[in-house]
Each structure stands twice: as structure tokens, then as C-alpha cells.
N, C-alpha and C positions, 0 to 999 in steps of 0.2 A: 854085709850085703854090698853088692856092686851095682852100678847102673851103666848103661851104654846108650849111645845115641842111636836112634832108629828113625831117620828122617827128622821130623820136628819134635818128636817126643822122646823123653828119657824113659827107657824100659829097665826096670829092676831085674837083675839076674841073680840067682842064688850063689852065695859064697859062704854058706853056713857050715860050721863044723858039726857034722852029723853025730859025733860022739858026745856032744853036749846036749843033755836032756832037759836042762833048766830053761827058763824063759824070763825075760825082763820086760816089764811094762813101764814106760816113761809116762807118768800120769800128771796132768794138770789138775790141781785141786780147787781151782777157782779162787775166790777171795777169802775163803775160810769156812763158811757155813757148809757143813756136810750135805745139806739138802740141795746145794748147788753143784754137787758132783754129777757127772754124766752117769747114765745107766751102766755103761761099760766100765767106767772107773770103779763104781761100787761093786760090780761083779768081780773085777780083778782083785780088789781088796779082800773079798770073801775067800778067794782061792789062794791068797798069798801065804808064803812061808816066812818071808822077810820083807819088812817095809822100811825103807830108808827115807826119812821125812825131813823137810826143811823147817826153818823157824816159823814161817808164816803159813805153812800148810795146815796146821791145826790138828791137835791131838783129839779134837772132837770126833774125828773119823775113826778113832781107835775101835769103837764098837762095831765097825763094819768089817774088821779083820780080826775076828776072835781067836783064830788059830796061829796068827803070825807073831814073830818076834819084831819088835819095833826098835829102831836105832836112829838116834838123832844125828843128823849131819848138816845142820843148818849153819848159815853164815850171817853174822850181824856186824855192822860197822863198828870198829873199835874193839872188837872182842876176838879172843883166840878162837879159831875154828879149824875143822878138819880140811886138809888140802883137797883140791878137786881131784887130783890124781889118786888119792886114797879112796875117795868115793867110787871112782871108776873101778878100782881094783876090787872093792867090796862087792860091787855088782857082778863083775866078771867071775870072781871066785865062787860066789854063791850059785850062780847059774851053772858053773862047771861041776858043782856038787849035785846038780839036779834040782835045785830049788826054784820055786816061782817067786820072783823078786818084783816088788813094786817100788819104783822111785817116785815118791810123792812130792810134787813141787807146787809152790804157790802159783796161782794164776794159770798161765799156759806154759808148758815146758820150753816152747820155742820163742817166747817173747821175753827177752832179757832174763832168761832162766838157765842158761848154759846147757839146755837140753840138747842142742846140736852137738856140743862137745862130747856129751855122754853117748849120744847115738853113734858118733864116729868111733869112739873107743870100743863100743860093743861090736860094731861092724868089723873093726880091725881084728878083734879077738875071735871073730866067727860066732858070736853069741846071738841066738835068735832073740829078737826084740820087736816091740811095737811102740808106737807113739799114740797116746790117748789124749787128744787135745782137751784143754780146759778153758773156762771163761776167764780171759785175761783181766787182771785187776785194772788195767788201763781203761777198760770199758765198764767193767762191773762196778768198781768203786764210785766213779762219777754217777752211774745210773742209779745206784742205791741211795745216793745223796740228792737225787732228782735232777741230775745234770746230764742231758744227752750230749755226747761228744760231737754229734752233727745235728743240725736242725734246718729244715728248709727256710731259706731266706736269712739265715743267721750264720751258719758255717757249713760249708759243703765238704769239709774234710778235717782230718786231725793228724797230728804227728805224735809219736811216742818216743821218748828218749830217756836214757839212764841219766840220773842226776848225781851219781856217786862221785864223779870227778869232772873237772873243767874240760879235760881233754875229750871226754865222752859227749858232753852236751854243747860245747861251744860251736863246733863245726855245723851242727844241725840248726841250732838257734840262729846262727848268723845267716842262714840261707832262707829263713822263713820271713816273708814280707809281713810287716805289721798288720795284724788282724786278718790275715789270709787263711788261717786255719786255727783250730783249737790246739793248744799245746798241752800235752799230758806228760808229766814227769814222774817217773818211778824212782824210788831210792834217792830222792832229792831234798828231803826236808832240811838236812844239815846245811845244804848249799842254797837254800831259797833266796837269801839276800843276793848272792852273786848271780843267780839265775835271773832274778828280777832286774838287777843292774845291767845284765847283758841284753835283755830285751829292751829296756829303756834306752840304752845306748844305740840300739838298732832302729829307734824311732817309734816304738810302741807307746801309745798314749799312757800317761800316768794313771788315768782312770779306767784302764782296761780291767774288767772284772777278773777276779782270781779266787780260787777256793783251795782249801786243804781238806782232804777226807782221811780221817784216821779210823783204823779198825773196821773198815767196811764189812758189812754182813754180820758183825758181832754185836752182842748186847751192849758193849761198851763203846760203840762207835760214836764219833764226834766230828762235827764239821765246822769249818770256819769259812766265812765269805767276806771278801774285802776287795781291794784293788791291787794292781801291780805295785803302786807306790807304798801301800801299807803292808804288803806281803813280808818284807824283811823284818818288820817289827812285830809280827804276829807271835804271840807266846803260846807254846803248847801247854796242854793241861799239866798241872804240877805233878800229878800222879803218873804221867806217862811222858817224861822228858825225852825218851828215845823212841817214841812210837814210830812204827812204820806207817807211811801214809802216801797219798797220791796228791800231786799238785795239778790243778786244772786252771788254765789261763785262756780266757777268751769270752766273747759275748754270750756264749751259751750258758755261762754260770748264772746269768740273770734269770734263767728259766727255773732255777731251783725252787724259789719261793712258791711259784704257782704249782709246780708239779708235786712237791712234797706236801702241799696243802690238801691234796686229794686223799681221802681216807684210804689206808692200805691195811685192812683188817686181817685178810687171809694170810697167814704166815706159813702154812703147810698145805699139802694136798689133802683133799677130803678123803675120809676113810672109804675103802673099797666096799 
């Protein structure tokens, strides 16, 4: 697909290869619980011939795609994984065969999920596709732990950054004034000590509240709450030394105790 400027707005113009009868849906799976998928995401899964899913997207959604073939294409730090270019070729070739393809990604496909790269690859190949947004883990994980990323009188904004490499998080963290926004770090557990040191060096108080949310929306979820100074020494559960998680840094973390103290008994929608 192409887009062109038309005054102040960008208007999409068709550049689809009409000989391709397949279709690709780039879907955000949310934090993992299939009940947090959007209605459109669930519908696309039911129609799918092929589902390419990530490590954190959750096989719990398997039941929503009974007729599809499932193929794991996830990436985890320190482990061998399929190349991004190979994932893109799988999508394109399946669509060229006339298949309905779902690319199921954790959180939202356009928030640190390389969904933009995949959309561009599909567009270059002339493959019809859509983007189905999901609930990003940057917001969902803190919320499920009782932490609002913004709160009137406490934090008027938040920043989200990838914590997988210093080159990714250092420029952004160095530009955020101490306490001016909630900091949410995805893929940053392994670098939590360096991230904390970076913020402390920029003048953030040592007692700034900090939290780690592991396995948000799952029955095995676990949360840790401490401060910026104790974050580096926080130990992950013994049974999950490589757990995926979200770091949350800022005064909003202090709200978790009060919010999670409220009973939350309803876990699913009432029967029709």
C-alpha cells in the first residue's frame, strides 16, 4: 500500500497485487490472557489458515483458531530464533498461496513489536493486510498490578522504552527529568541494574518507587515493589529466572497497594 500527501492529511492509495487472494492480519494479542483480545482479533483467529505467533502471545488462544496451523516464530533473549526476514517471507508466501494469515504478537504490534517492519514488507510485496491493535503490555501489565501509568496529581504522562540494550534506552532516559513522567521499560529485566544506575546518575531520588510485573494476566503472575535503589538487587522467582516482565518507575507505583486491595472477583464476562 502507498500513501500520498493531500493537503494536511495522508491518504492511502491502493498498490495491492490483485493476483494475491490471501490476506494477513497483524494482531496484537495483549498481555497474554485470550479474554483480553479484541473482538476483531478473535474473529480473525477463527478464520485463519496459518497463525505465526510470538513467545509471549500465548498458546491459550489456540482454541480460538481451530482450523489453523500454528507456527512458533518467537524471539527470546539469549536463545536461537528465526530471523525477522524469514518471518516476513513466511507471511508473504502464505498469502500468495491464498491463505488467511494471522501474525499474533504480544501486546500491540506497533509498540516495540517490529509490526511496522512487517507491515512495510507486506506493502512492498503487494500483499493485502490489516493491523489489529492490541492492549500494549506497557499499559496492561502495570494496570493488572494495580498501577496506573498516569494519575491526576501524581503523573501526567509516561514514557515507554525498550530495555534490551543500552543504546536503546540511554538516549530516552537521559532526556526525562527526574520524576517528570512514569517510566515503563519493556524487555529490560536483564538490564535493570544499569537502567536504575542511569536514572540515579540523572538525579532521580534513590527512594523513587519502582515495580516489576511478571507474567501479567496469567495465573502465574508475580509482582515486586521496591525503590530505584533496591531494583538492581531484586531477585526474580527461582522457577522463572528468565521471565518476561515490565519495569515501572515512578510515584504511581505507590498506588498499587490501595488499588489491588479492592476485591476483583469477576474474571470473565457474565453468560449471555
